[in-house]
Backbone of each chain as nested JSON, in Angstrom:
{
  "chains": [
    {"id": "A", "residues": [
      {"number": 1, "name": "ALA", "atoms": {"N": [-0.502, -30.11, -39.521], "CA": [-1.51, -29.374, -38.741], "C": [-1.377, -29.751, -37.265]}},
      {"number": 2, "name": "ALA", "atoms": {"N": [-1.579, -28.769, -36.413], "CA": [-1.516, -29.013, -34.972], "C": [-2.677, -29.919, -34.552]}},
      {"number": 3, "name": "GLN", "atoms": {"N": [-2.373, -30.958, -33.809], "CA": [-3.404, -31.91, -33.387], "C": [-3.791, -31.683, -31.931]}},
      {"number": 4, "name": "GLY", "atoms": {"N": [-5.071, -31.901, -31.649], "CA": [-5.518, -31.844, -30.257], "C": [-5.778, -30.443, -29.752]}},
      {"number": 5, "name": "TRP", "atoms": {"N": [-5.586, -29.456, -30.589], "CA": [-5.892, -28.081, -30.2], "C": [-7.354, -27.785, -30.513]}},
      {"number": 6, "name": "LYS", "atoms": {"N": [-7.997, -27.057, -29.606], "CA": [-9.386, -26.679, -29.814], "C": [-9.517, -25.165, -29.762]}},
      {"number": 7, "name": "LEU", "atoms": {"N": [-10.467, -24.647, -30.528], "CA": [-10.758, -23.22, -30.49], "C": [-11.796, -22.984, -29.398]}},
      {"number": 8, "name": "ILE", "atoms": {"N": [-11.348, -22.391, -28.286], "CA": [-12.226, -22.176, -27.141], "C": [-12.158, -20.706, -26.754]}},
      {"number": 9, "name": "ASP", "atoms": {"N": [-13.309, -20.044, -26.744], "CA": [-13.38, -18.631, -26.371], "C": [-12.359, -17.788, -27.135]}},
      {"number": 10, "name": "GLY", "atoms": {"N": [-12.241, -18.052, -28.422], "CA": [-11.382, -17.224, -29.251], "C": [-9.901, -17.475, -29.105]}},
      {"number": 11, "name": "ALA", "atoms": {"N": [-9.534, -18.623, -28.532], "CA": [-8.115, -18.958, -28.389], "C": [-7.891, -20.419, -28.759]}},
      {"number": 12, "name": "LEU", "atoms": {"N": [-6.694, -20.715, -29.238], "CA": [-6.28, -22.107, -29.456], "C": [-5.863, -22.682, -28.111]}},
      {"number": 13, "name": "GLU", "atoms": {"N": [-6.44, -23.819, -27.753], "CA": [-6.201, -24.352, -26.404], "C": [-5.939, -25.85, -26.445]}},
      {"number": 14, "name": "LYS", "atoms": {"N": [-4.961, -26.291, -25.658], "CA": [-4.668, -27.727, -25.534], "C": [-4.152, -28.007, -24.131]}},
      {"number": 15, "name": "THR", "atoms": {"N": [-4.564, -29.136, -23.573], "CA": [-4.106, -29.538, -22.239], "C": [-3.17, -30.735, -22.349]}},
      {"number": 16, "name": "TYR", "atoms": {"N": [-1.998, -30.612, -21.752], "CA": [-0.988, -31.666, -21.701], "C": [-0.938, -32.227, -20.282]}},
      {"number": 17, "name": "THR", "atoms": {"N": [-0.704, -33.537, -20.185], "CA": [-0.605, -34.145, -18.854], "C": [0.789, -34.735, -18.643]}},
      {"number": 18, "name": "PHE", "atoms": {"N": [1.19, -34.783, -17.371], "CA": [2.534, -35.208, -16.988], "C": [2.465, -36.037, -15.706]}},
      {"number": 19, "name": "PRO", "atoms": {"N": [3.516, -36.837, -15.464], "CA": [3.466, -37.733, -14.289], "C": [3.644, -37.025, -12.952]}},
      {"number": 20, "name": "ASP", "atoms": {"N": [4.261, -35.848, -12.958], "CA": [4.509, -35.162, -11.681], "C": [4.757, -33.675, -11.915]}},
      {"number": 21, "name": "PHE", "atoms": {"N": [4.971, -32.944, -10.833], "CA": [5.121, -31.484, -10.929], "C": [6.449, -31.098, -11.57]}},
      {"number": 22, "name": "HIS", "atoms": {"N": [7.49, -31.909, -11.344], "CA": [8.78, -31.61, -11.983], "C": [8.642, -31.627, -13.506]}},
      {"number": 23, "name": "ALA", "atoms": {"N": [7.999, -32.658, -14.022], "CA": [7.81, -32.766, -15.473], "C": [6.941, -31.621, -15.985]}},
      {"number": 24, "name": "THR", "atoms": {"N": [5.906, -31.295, -15.237], "CA": [5.027, -30.188, -15.633], "C": [5.812, -28.888, -15.732]}},
      {"number": 25, "name": "MET", "atoms": {"N": [6.65, -28.612, -14.716], "CA": [7.417, -27.357, -14.721], "C": [8.468, -27.339, -15.825]}},
      {"number": 26, "name": "ALA", "atoms": {"N": [9.06, -28.485, -16.124], "CA": [10.025, -28.538, -17.23], "C": [9.336, -28.16, -18.541]}},
      {"number": 27, "name": "PHE", "atoms": {"N": [8.136, -28.689, -18.738], "CA": [7.343, -28.336, -19.924], "C": [7.014, -26.842, -19.936]}},
      {"number": 28, "name": "VAL", "atoms": {"N": [6.571, -26.326, -18.809], "CA": [6.193, -24.904, -18.712], "C": [7.369, -24.014, -19.113]}},
      {"number": 29, "name": "ASN", "atoms": {"N": [8.567, -24.373, -18.668], "CA": [9.731, -23.56, -18.993], "C": [10.134, -23.688, -20.46]}},
      {"number": 30, "name": "ALA", "atoms": {"N": [9.912, -24.85, -21.028], "CA": [10.173, -25.003, -22.46], "C": [9.183, -24.17, -23.274]}},
      {"number": 31, "name": "VAL", "atoms": {"N": [7.938, -24.151, -22.851], "CA": [6.932, -23.309, -23.513], "C": [7.316, -21.83, -23.375]}},
      {"number": 32, "name": "ALA", "atoms": {"N": [7.811, -21.455, -22.2], "CA": [8.232, -20.068, -21.982], "C": [9.377, -19.704, -22.927]}},
      {"number": 33, "name": "TRP", "atoms": {"N": [10.283, -20.643, -23.15], "CA": [11.387, -20.398, -24.086], "C": [10.851, -20.099, -25.486]}},
      {"number": 34, "name": "ILE", "atoms": {"N": [9.902, -20.9, -25.921], "CA": [9.289, -20.666, -27.238], "C": [8.605, -19.296, -27.267]}},
      {"number": 35, "name": "ALA", "atoms": {"N": [7.907, -18.97, -26.177], "CA": [7.198, -17.689, -26.102], "C": [8.169, -16.515, -26.213]}},
      {"number": 36, "name": "HIS", "atoms": {"N": [9.313, -16.618, -25.51], "CA": [10.324, -15.569, -25.602], "C": [10.869, -15.475, -27.026]}},
      {"number": 37, "name": "ARG", "atoms": {"N": [11.194, -16.63, -27.591], "CA": [11.813, -16.678, -28.908], "C": [10.906, -16.065, -29.971]}},
      {"number": 38, "name": "GLU", "atoms": {"N": [9.625, -16.396, -29.889], "CA": [8.661, -15.926, -30.893], "C": [8.03, -14.594, -30.506]}},
      {"number": 39, "name": "ASN", "atoms": {"N": [8.357, -14.106, -29.312], "CA": [7.716, -12.909, -28.77], "C": [6.188, -13.001, -28.896]}},
      {"number": 40, "name": "HIS", "atoms": {"N": [5.677, -14.165, -28.496], "CA": [4.239, -14.434, -28.551], "C": [3.917, -15.303, -27.341]}},
      {"number": 41, "name": "HIS", "atoms": {"N": [3.145, -14.726, -26.411], "CA": [3.072, -15.3, -25.067], "C": [1.711, -15.915, -24.792]}},
      {"number": 42, "name": "PRO", "atoms": {"N": [1.696, -17.184, -24.462], "CA": [0.424, -17.86, -24.177], "C": [-0.053, -17.573, -22.755]}},
      {"number": 43, "name": "ASP", "atoms": {"N": [-1.299, -17.903, -22.506], "CA": [-1.771, -18.058, -21.137], "C": [-1.58, -19.52, -20.761]}},
      {"number": 44, "name": "LEU", "atoms": {"N": [-1.089, -19.766, -19.556], "CA": [-0.884, -21.129, -19.072], "C": [-1.662, -21.327, -17.782]}},
      {"number": 45, "name": "ALA", "atoms": {"N": [-2.303, -22.478, -17.659], "CA": [-2.959, -22.874, -16.41], "C": [-2.39, -24.231, -16.052]}},
      {"number": 46, "name": "LEU", "atoms": {"N": [-1.733, -24.294, -14.903], "CA": [-1.049, -25.537, -14.568], "C": [-1.348, -25.993, -13.151]}},
      {"number": 47, "name": "GLY", "atoms": {"N": [-1.268, -27.3, -12.985], "CA": [-1.39, -27.921, -11.668], "C": [-0.346, -29.017, -11.555]}},
      {"number": 48, "name": "PHE", "atoms": {"N": [-0.511, -29.894, -10.605], "CA": [0.496, -30.915, -10.296], "C": [0.959, -31.672, -11.545]}},
      {"number": 49, "name": "GLY", "atoms": {"N": [0.024, -32.149, -12.348], "CA": [0.386, -33.015, -13.47], "C": [-0.273, -32.622, -14.779]}},
      {"number": 50, "name": "ARG", "atoms": {"N": [-0.509, -31.312, -14.946], "CA": [-1.18, -30.884, -16.171], "C": [-0.833, -29.42, -16.462]}},
      {"number": 51, "name": "CYS", "atoms": {"N": [-0.897, -29.09, -17.734], "CA": [-0.74, -27.693, -18.153], "C": [-1.628, -27.444, -19.361]}},
      {"number": 52, "name": "THR", "atoms": {"N": [-2.487, -26.453, -19.252], "CA": [-3.3, -26.019, -20.377], "C": [-2.642, -24.791, -21.0]}},
      {"number": 53, "name": "VAL", "atoms": {"N": [-2.43, -24.849, -22.314], "CA": [-1.787, -23.768, -23.064], "C": [-2.852, -23.101, -23.925]}},
      {"number": 54, "name": "ARG", "atoms": {"N": [-2.893, -21.773, -23.872], "CA": [-3.853, -21.008, -24.694], "C": [-3.112, -19.93, -25.474]}},
      {"number": 55, "name": "PHE", "atoms": {"N": [-3.248, -19.966, -26.779], "CA": [-2.673, -18.93, -27.638], "C": [-3.787, -18.152, -28.316]}},
      {"number": 56, "name": "ASN", "atoms": {"N": [-3.695, -16.836, -28.275], "CA": [-4.506, -16.009, -29.158], "C": [-3.736, -14.722, -29.449]}},
      {"number": 57, "name": "THR", "atoms": {"N": [-4.299, -13.898, -30.277], "CA": [-3.584, -12.696, -30.721], "C": [-4.46, -11.489, -30.438]}},
      {"number": 58, "name": "HIS", "atoms": {"N": [-4.042, -10.714, -29.425], "CA": [-4.858, -9.577, -28.998], "C": [-5.057, -8.571, -30.127]}},
      {"number": 59, "name": "ASP", "atoms": {"N": [-4.001, -8.377, -30.944], "CA": [-4.058, -7.344, -31.98], "C": [-5.173, -7.597, -32.996]}},
      {"number": 60, "name": "VAL", "atoms": {"N": [-5.512, -8.868, -33.198], "CA": [-6.561, -9.165, -34.166], "C": [-7.846, -9.627, -33.472]}},
      {"number": 61, "name": "GLY", "atoms": {"N": [-7.811, -9.71, -32.128], "CA": [-9.003, -10.136, -31.381], "C": [-9.396, -11.564, -31.688]}},
      {"number": 62, "name": "GLY", "atoms": {"N": [-8.42, -12.403, -31.965], "CA": [-8.712, -13.803, -32.261], "C": [-7.439, -14.565, -32.548]}},
      {"number": 63, "name": "ILE", "atoms": {"N": [-7.509, -15.42, -33.566], "CA": [-6.387, -16.297, -33.894], "C": [-5.629, -15.763, -35.101]}},
      {"number": 64, "name": "SER", "atoms": {"N": [-4.309, -15.838, -35.02], "CA": [-3.476, -15.462, -36.16], "C": [-2.526, -16.601, -36.495]}},
      {"number": 65, "name": "VAL", "atoms": {"N": [-1.752, -16.417, -37.554], "CA": [-0.797, -17.447, -37.949], "C": [0.227, -17.702, -36.845]}},
      {"number": 66, "name": "SER", "atoms": {"N": [0.557, -16.667, -36.064], "CA": [1.499, -16.847, -34.953], "C": [1.001, -17.88, -33.953]}},
      {"number": 67, "name": "ASP", "atoms": {"N": [-0.309, -17.918, -33.735], "CA": [-0.876, -18.87, -32.779], "C": [-0.689, -20.306, -33.262]}},
      {"number": 68, "name": "PHE", "atoms": {"N": [-0.936, -20.524, -34.546], "CA": [-0.76, -21.87, -35.1], "C": [0.713, -22.269, -35.101]}},
      {"number": 69, "name": "PHE", "atoms": {"N": [1.574, -21.297, -35.427], "CA": [3.007, -21.567, -35.444], "C": [3.489, -21.971, -34.052]}},
      {"number": 70, "name": "CYS", "atoms": {"N": [3.08, -21.202, -33.042], "CA": [3.516, -21.499, -31.67], "C": [2.904, -22.804, -31.168]}},
      {"number": 71, "name": "ALA", "atoms": {"N": [1.658, -23.066, -31.531], "CA": [1.02, -24.334, -31.133], "C": [1.821, -25.515, -31.673]}},
      {"number": 72, "name": "ALA", "atoms": {"N": [2.252, -25.422, -32.913], "CA": [3.043, -26.494, -33.512], "C": [4.4, -26.619, -32.819]}},
      {"number": 73, "name": "ALA", "atoms": {"N": [4.986, -25.482, -32.451], "CA": [6.282, -25.503, -31.765], "C": [6.164, -26.159, -30.393]}},
      {"number": 74, "name": "VAL", "atoms": {"N": [5.057, -25.914, -29.698], "CA": [4.836, -26.546, -28.389], "C": [4.635, -28.045, -28.567]}},
      {"number": 75, "name": "ASP", "atoms": {"N": [3.845, -28.436, -29.546], "CA": [3.662, -29.868, -29.827], "C": [4.998, -30.551, -30.116]}},
      {"number": 76, "name": "ALA", "atoms": {"N": [5.875, -29.837, -30.819], "CA": [7.164, -30.424, -31.208], "C": [8.03, -30.742, -29.994]}},
      {"number": 77, "name": "LEU", "atoms": {"N": [7.778, -30.068, -28.872], "CA": [8.523, -30.367, -27.648], "C": [8.32, -31.81, -27.214]}},
      {"number": 78, "name": "LEU", "atoms": {"N": [7.168, -32.366, -27.566], "CA": [6.793, -33.688, -27.066], "C": [6.939, -34.778, -28.113]}},
      {"number": 79, "name": "LYS", "atoms": {"N": [7.546, -34.429, -29.235], "CA": [7.755, -35.454, -30.262], "C": [8.775, -36.474, -29.801]}},
      {"number": 80, "name": "ASP", "atoms": {"N": [8.579, -37.721, -30.184], "CA": [9.549, -38.777, -29.87], "C": [10.819, -38.571, -30.685]}}
    ]},
    {"id": "B", "residues": [
      {"number": 1, "name": "ALA", "atoms": {"N": [-0.045, -12.557, 9.208], "CA": [-1.122, -13.12, 8.382], "C": [-0.855, -12.782, 6.914]}},
      {"number": 2, "name": "ALA", "atoms": {"N": [-1.187, -13.688, 6.046], "CA": [-1.0, -13.471, 4.611], "C": [-1.965, -12.387, 4.15]}},
      {"number": 3, "name": "GLN", "atoms": {"N": [-1.45, -11.404, 3.399], "CA": [-2.276, -10.296, 2.942], "C": [-2.635, -10.461, 1.474]}},
      {"number": 4, "name": "GLY", "atoms": {"N": [-3.829, -10.023, 1.124], "CA": [-4.217, -10.012, -0.277], "C": [-4.7, -11.344, -0.793]}},
      {"number": 5, "name": "TRP", "atoms": {"N": [-4.73, -12.352, 0.038], "CA": [-5.252, -13.648, -0.366], "C": [-6.751, -13.689, -0.119]}},
      {"number": 6, "name": "LYS", "atoms": {"N": [-7.479, -14.287, -1.055], "CA": [-8.924, -14.418, -0.903], "C": [-9.319, -15.877, -0.959]}},
      {"number": 7, "name": "LEU", "atoms": {"N": [-10.363, -16.223, -0.246], "CA": [-10.894, -17.583, -0.298], "C": [-11.917, -17.632, -1.434]}},
      {"number": 8, "name": "ILE", "atoms": {"N": [-11.536, -18.305, -2.534], "CA": [-12.389, -18.373, -3.724], "C": [-12.567, -19.829, -4.113]}},
      {"number": 9, "name": "ASP", "atoms": {"N": [-13.81, -20.276, -4.169], "CA": [-14.107, -21.663, -4.549], "C": [-13.281, -22.656, -3.737]}},
      {"number": 10, "name": "GLY", "atoms": {"N": [-13.177, -22.428, -2.456], "CA": [-12.503, -23.382, -1.575], "C": [-10.999, -23.398, -1.667]}},
      {"number": 11, "name": "ALA", "atoms": {"N": [-10.417, -22.334, -2.213], "CA": [-8.958, -22.255, -2.297], "C": [-8.5, -20.85, -1.921]}},
      {"number": 12, "name": "LEU", "atoms": {"N": [-7.28, -20.763, -1.38], "CA": [-6.65, -19.472, -1.137], "C": [-6.079, -18.981, -2.457]}},
      {"number": 13, "name": "GLU", "atoms": {"N": [-6.443, -17.777, -2.848], "CA": [-6.05, -17.291, -4.173], "C": [-5.523, -15.863, -4.111]}},
      {"number": 14, "name": "LYS", "atoms": {"N": [-4.468, -15.608, -4.875], "CA": [-3.911, -14.252, -4.973], "C": [-3.299, -14.067, -6.353]}},
      {"number": 15, "name": "THR", "atoms": {"N": [-3.472, -12.881, -6.924], "CA": [-2.892, -12.568, -8.232], "C": [-1.764, -11.562, -8.067]}},
      {"number": 16, "name": "TYR", "atoms": {"N": [-0.616, -11.888, -8.639], "CA": [0.562, -11.032, -8.629], "C": [0.776, -10.484, -10.044]}},
      {"number": 17, "name": "THR", "atoms": {"N": [1.244, -9.246, -10.127], "CA": [1.509, -8.661, -11.449], "C": [2.994, -8.332, -11.593]}},
      {"number": 18, "name": "PHE", "atoms": {"N": [3.447, -8.355, -12.854], "CA": [4.861, -8.177, -13.178], "C": [4.991, -7.345, -14.449]}},
      {"number": 19, "name": "PRO", "atoms": {"N": [6.175, -6.742, -14.647], "CA": [6.328, -5.863, -15.811], "C": [6.443, -6.593, -17.147]}},
      {"number": 20, "name": "ASP", "atoms": {"N": [6.836, -7.874, -17.126], "CA": [7.008, -8.593, -18.388], "C": [6.977, -10.103, -18.148]}},
      {"number": 21, "name": "PHE", "atoms": {"N": [7.1, -10.856, -19.233], "CA": [6.997, -12.314, -19.138], "C": [8.21, -12.934, -18.436]}},
      {"number": 22, "name": "HIS", "atoms": {"N": [9.385, -12.318, -18.618], "CA": [10.572, -12.84, -17.928], "C": [10.382, -12.789, -16.411]}},
      {"number": 23, "name": "ALA", "atoms": {"N": [9.904, -11.666, -15.919], "CA": [9.693, -11.521, -14.475], "C": [8.611, -12.487, -13.997]}},
      {"number": 24, "name": "THR", "atoms": {"N": [7.561, -12.628, -14.8], "CA": [6.487, -13.564, -14.44], "C": [7.033, -14.984, -14.32]}},
      {"number": 25, "name": "MET", "atoms": {"N": [7.844, -15.405, -15.291], "CA": [8.374, -16.77, -15.267], "C": [9.362, -16.973, -14.12]}},
      {"number": 26, "name": "ALA", "atoms": {"N": [10.131, -15.951, -13.781], "CA": [11.041, -16.068, -12.638], "C": [10.243, -16.304, -11.359]}},
      {"number": 27, "name": "PHE", "atoms": {"N": [9.14, -15.57, -11.221], "CA": [8.255, -15.771, -10.067], "C": [7.667, -17.183, -10.074]}},
      {"number": 28, "name": "VAL", "atoms": {"N": [7.178, -17.627, -11.222], "CA": [6.569, -18.955, -11.335], "C": [7.556, -20.037, -10.887]}},
      {"number": 29, "name": "ASN", "atoms": {"N": [8.811, -19.883, -11.286], "CA": [9.805, -20.896, -10.916], "C": [10.165, -20.834, -9.439]}},
      {"number": 30, "name": "ALA", "atoms": {"N": [10.132, -19.657, -8.863], "CA": [10.361, -19.552, -7.421], "C": [9.201, -20.187, -6.651]}},
      {"number": 31, "name": "VAL", "atoms": {"N": [7.978, -19.984, -7.13], "CA": [6.814, -20.641, -6.511], "C": [6.941, -22.158, -6.642]}},
      {"number": 32, "name": "ALA", "atoms": {"N": [7.411, -22.62, -7.797], "CA": [7.593, -24.062, -7.997], "C": [8.617, -24.625, -7.009]}},
      {"number": 33, "name": "TRP", "atoms": {"N": [9.661, -23.87, -6.746], "CA": [10.657, -24.298, -5.755], "C": [10.003, -24.486, -4.388]}},
      {"number": 34, "name": "ILE", "atoms": {"N": [9.21, -23.526, -3.992], "CA": [8.501, -23.642, -2.706], "C": [7.593, -24.861, -2.709]}},
      {"number": 35, "name": "ALA", "atoms": {"N": [6.902, -25.069, -3.824], "CA": [5.984, -26.212, -3.926], "C": [6.728, -27.535, -3.778]}},
      {"number": 36, "name": "HIS", "atoms": {"N": [7.896, -27.627, -4.447], "CA": [8.701, -28.846, -4.321], "C": [9.163, -29.021, -2.872]}},
      {"number": 37, "name": "ARG", "atoms": {"N": [9.658, -27.948, -2.291], "CA": [10.228, -28.012, -0.94], "C": [9.182, -28.438, 0.073]}},
      {"number": 38, "name": "GLU", "atoms": {"N": [7.972, -27.893, -0.053], "CA": [6.91, -28.18, 0.91], "C": [6.067, -29.37, 0.478]}},
      {"number": 39, "name": "ASN", "atoms": {"N": [6.347, -29.91, -0.708], "CA": [5.526, -30.98, -1.281], "C": [4.039, -30.621, -1.217]}},
      {"number": 40, "name": "HIS", "atoms": {"N": [3.758, -29.394, -1.634], "CA": [2.386, -28.871, -1.63], "C": [2.277, -27.971, -2.859]}},
      {"number": 41, "name": "HIS", "atoms": {"N": [1.466, -28.394, -3.816], "CA": [1.545, -27.837, -5.168], "C": [0.324, -26.989, -5.494]}},
      {"number": 42, "name": "PRO", "atoms": {"N": [0.542, -25.734, -5.812], "CA": [-0.579, -24.853, -6.148], "C": [-1.045, -25.062, -7.584]}},
      {"number": 43, "name": "ASP", "atoms": {"N": [-2.187, -24.516, -7.897], "CA": [-2.577, -24.284, -9.284], "C": [-2.112, -22.876, -9.638]}},
      {"number": 44, "name": "LEU", "atoms": {"N": [-1.538, -22.735, -10.82], "CA": [-1.074, -21.434, -11.294], "C": [-1.748, -21.102, -12.613]}},
      {"number": 45, "name": "ALA", "atoms": {"N": [-2.168, -19.854, -12.748], "CA": [-2.697, -19.36, -14.026], "C": [-1.887, -18.12, -14.359]}},
      {"number": 46, "name": "LEU", "atoms": {"N": [-1.179, -18.172, -15.481], "CA": [-0.269, -17.072, -15.777], "C": [-0.428, -16.589, -17.208]}},
      {"number": 47, "name": "GLY", "atoms": {"N": [-0.103, -15.311, -17.361], "CA": [-0.061, -14.685, -18.666], "C": [1.156, -13.792, -18.737]}},
      {"number": 48, "name": "PHE", "atoms": {"N": [1.189, -12.899, -19.694], "CA": [2.38, -12.079, -19.951], "C": [2.914, -11.398, -18.692]}},
      {"number": 49, "name": "GLY", "atoms": {"N": [2.049, -10.756, -17.939], "CA": [2.502, -9.966, -16.798], "C": [1.734, -10.236, -15.522]}},
      {"number": 50, "name": "ARG", "atoms": {"N": [1.267, -11.48, -15.362], "CA": [0.48, -11.796, -14.163], "C": [0.534, -13.279, -13.875]}},
      {"number": 51, "name": "CYS", "atoms": {"N": [0.378, -13.593, -12.587], "CA": [0.26, -14.994, -12.179], "C": [-0.699, -15.08, -11.008]}},
      {"number": 52, "name": "THR", "atoms": {"N": [-1.724, -15.907, -11.17], "CA": [-2.641, -16.182, -10.067], "C": [-2.236, -17.507, -9.422]}},
      {"number": 53, "name": "VAL", "atoms": {"N": [-2.082, -17.472, -8.103], "CA": [-1.67, -18.648, -7.327], "C": [-2.866, -19.127, -6.511]}},
      {"number": 54, "name": "ARG", "atoms": {"N": [-3.153, -20.439, -6.568], "CA": [-4.26, -20.996, -5.794], "C": [-3.755, -22.191, -4.991]}},
      {"number": 55, "name": "PHE", "atoms": {"N": [-3.928, -22.118, -3.687], "CA": [-3.586, -23.228, -2.806], "C": [-4.844, -23.797, -2.175]}},
      {"number": 56, "name": "ASN", "atoms": {"N": [-4.981, -25.118, -2.24], "CA": [-5.961, -25.786, -1.379], "C": [-5.435, -27.184, -1.07]}},
      {"number": 57, "name": "THR", "atoms": {"N": [-6.167, -27.906, -0.259], "CA": [-5.702, -29.212, 0.214], "C": [-6.757, -30.251, -0.117]}},
      {"number": 58, "name": "HIS", "atoms": {"N": [-6.446, -31.083, -1.114], "CA": [-7.418, -32.071, -1.587], "C": [-7.846, -33.024, -0.469]}},
      {"number": 59, "name": "ASP", "atoms": {"N": [-6.872, -33.397, 0.396], "CA": [-7.172, -34.4, 1.436], "C": [-8.267, -33.937, 2.394]}},
      {"number": 60, "name": "VAL", "atoms": {"N": [-8.382, -32.635, 2.572], "CA": [-9.401, -32.137, 3.495], "C": [-10.549, -31.459, 2.733]}},
      {"number": 61, "name": "GLY", "atoms": {"N": [-10.441, -31.397, 1.415], "CA": [-11.496, -30.775, 0.623], "C": [-11.638, -29.29, 0.892]}},
      {"number": 62, "name": "GLY", "atoms": {"N": [-10.548, -28.636, 1.237], "CA": [-10.621, -27.204, 1.505], "C": [-9.243, -26.676, 1.872]}},
      {"number": 63, "name": "ILE", "atoms": {"N": [-9.203, -25.825, 2.881], "CA": [-7.971, -25.143, 3.267], "C": [-7.367, -25.803, 4.505]}},
      {"number": 64, "name": "SER", "atoms": {"N": [-6.051, -25.973, 4.492], "CA": [-5.332, -26.494, 5.658], "C": [-4.218, -25.536, 6.04]}},
      {"number": 65, "name": "VAL", "atoms": {"N": [-3.528, -25.842, 7.119], "CA": [-2.425, -24.982, 7.567], "C": [-1.333, -24.916, 6.507]}},
      {"number": 66, "name": "SER", "atoms": {"N": [-1.168, -25.99, 5.726], "CA": [-0.158, -25.985, 4.664], "C": [-0.424, -24.889, 3.637]}},
      {"number": 67, "name": "ASP", "atoms": {"N": [-1.695, -24.625, 3.368], "CA": [-2.038, -23.587, 2.395], "C": [-1.625, -22.204, 2.893]}},
      {"number": 68, "name": "PHE", "atoms": {"N": [-1.89, -21.938, 4.162], "CA": [-1.495, -20.646, 4.731], "C": [0.017, -20.519, 4.798]}},
      {"number": 69, "name": "PHE", "atoms": {"N": [0.686, -21.621, 5.155], "CA": [2.147, -21.61, 5.24], "C": [2.745, -21.298, 3.868]}},
      {"number": 70, "name": "CYS", "atoms": {"N": [2.25, -21.99, 2.834], "CA": [2.788, -21.775, 1.486], "C": [2.437, -20.391, 0.959]}},
      {"number": 71, "name": "ALA", "atoms": {"N": [1.245, -19.904, 1.265], "CA": [0.855, -18.55, 0.847], "C": [1.832, -17.527, 1.428]}},
      {"number": 72, "name": "ALA", "atoms": {"N": [2.191, -17.687, 2.694], "CA": [3.133, -16.762, 3.328], "C": [4.511, -16.89, 2.685]}},
      {"number": 73, "name": "ALA", "atoms": {"N": [4.904, -18.124, 2.334], "CA": [6.214, -18.335, 1.704], "C": [6.276, -17.669, 0.328]}},
      {"number": 74, "name": "VAL", "atoms": {"N": [5.163, -17.712, -0.411], "CA": [5.115, -17.06, -1.72], "C": [5.179, -15.538, -1.552]}},
      {"number": 75, "name": "ASP", "atoms": {"N": [4.419, -15.021, -0.6], "CA": [4.481, -13.577, -0.337], "C": [5.904, -13.142, 0.014]}},
      {"number": 76, "name": "ALA", "atoms": {"N": [6.615, -13.999, 0.763], "CA": [7.965, -13.651, 1.215], "C": [8.934, -13.5, 0.035]}},
      {"number": 77, "name": "LEU", "atoms": {"N": [8.605, -14.119, -1.105], "CA": [9.448, -13.96, -2.301], "C": [9.523, -12.5, -2.734]}},
      {"number": 78, "name": "LEU", "atoms": {"N": [8.472, -11.753, -2.434], "CA": [8.35, -10.387, -2.944], "C": [8.663, -9.332, -1.901]}},
      {"number": 79, "name": "LYS", "atoms": {"N": [9.131, -9.777, -0.74], "CA": [9.478, -8.807, 0.3], "C": [10.685, -7.992, -0.126]}},
      {"number": 80, "name": "ASP", "atoms": {"N": [10.686, -6.713, 0.26], "CA": [11.853, -5.865, -0.013], "C": [13.015, -6.281, 0.881]}}
    ]}
  ]
}
């Protein structure tokens, strides 16, 4: 199960933190790769050392299995 | 003067739209390049076909010349 994700305003949301903007942007681009691959695109809010990822599914007006799948794929980017 | 930028909650803000996620991400990475070059990092909020850029200056608790300079540099990315 995806950890640290919260259901906020009808979307799965999690905030990741990073030491600097380079690391943040590297993460953002990795998330974009997953989004392209799965053809399922999150909303991202990012600043110097943080990125909030939000997944939801417009077609169902809420959360679908694709959201959980993509959330897990994003988490996997940060596995040791 | 930078066009289309609004002062919202103490930051210069502008939303750009794009035809797809690839174009949005290309823009995001070009903005990141400017941020690295100027060592002045915006907040970005992006989705499938849009990116909102927000510049402010924490040291002064509002807007500085760096914000206007970076706003113009971002606009210049989209010049014909």
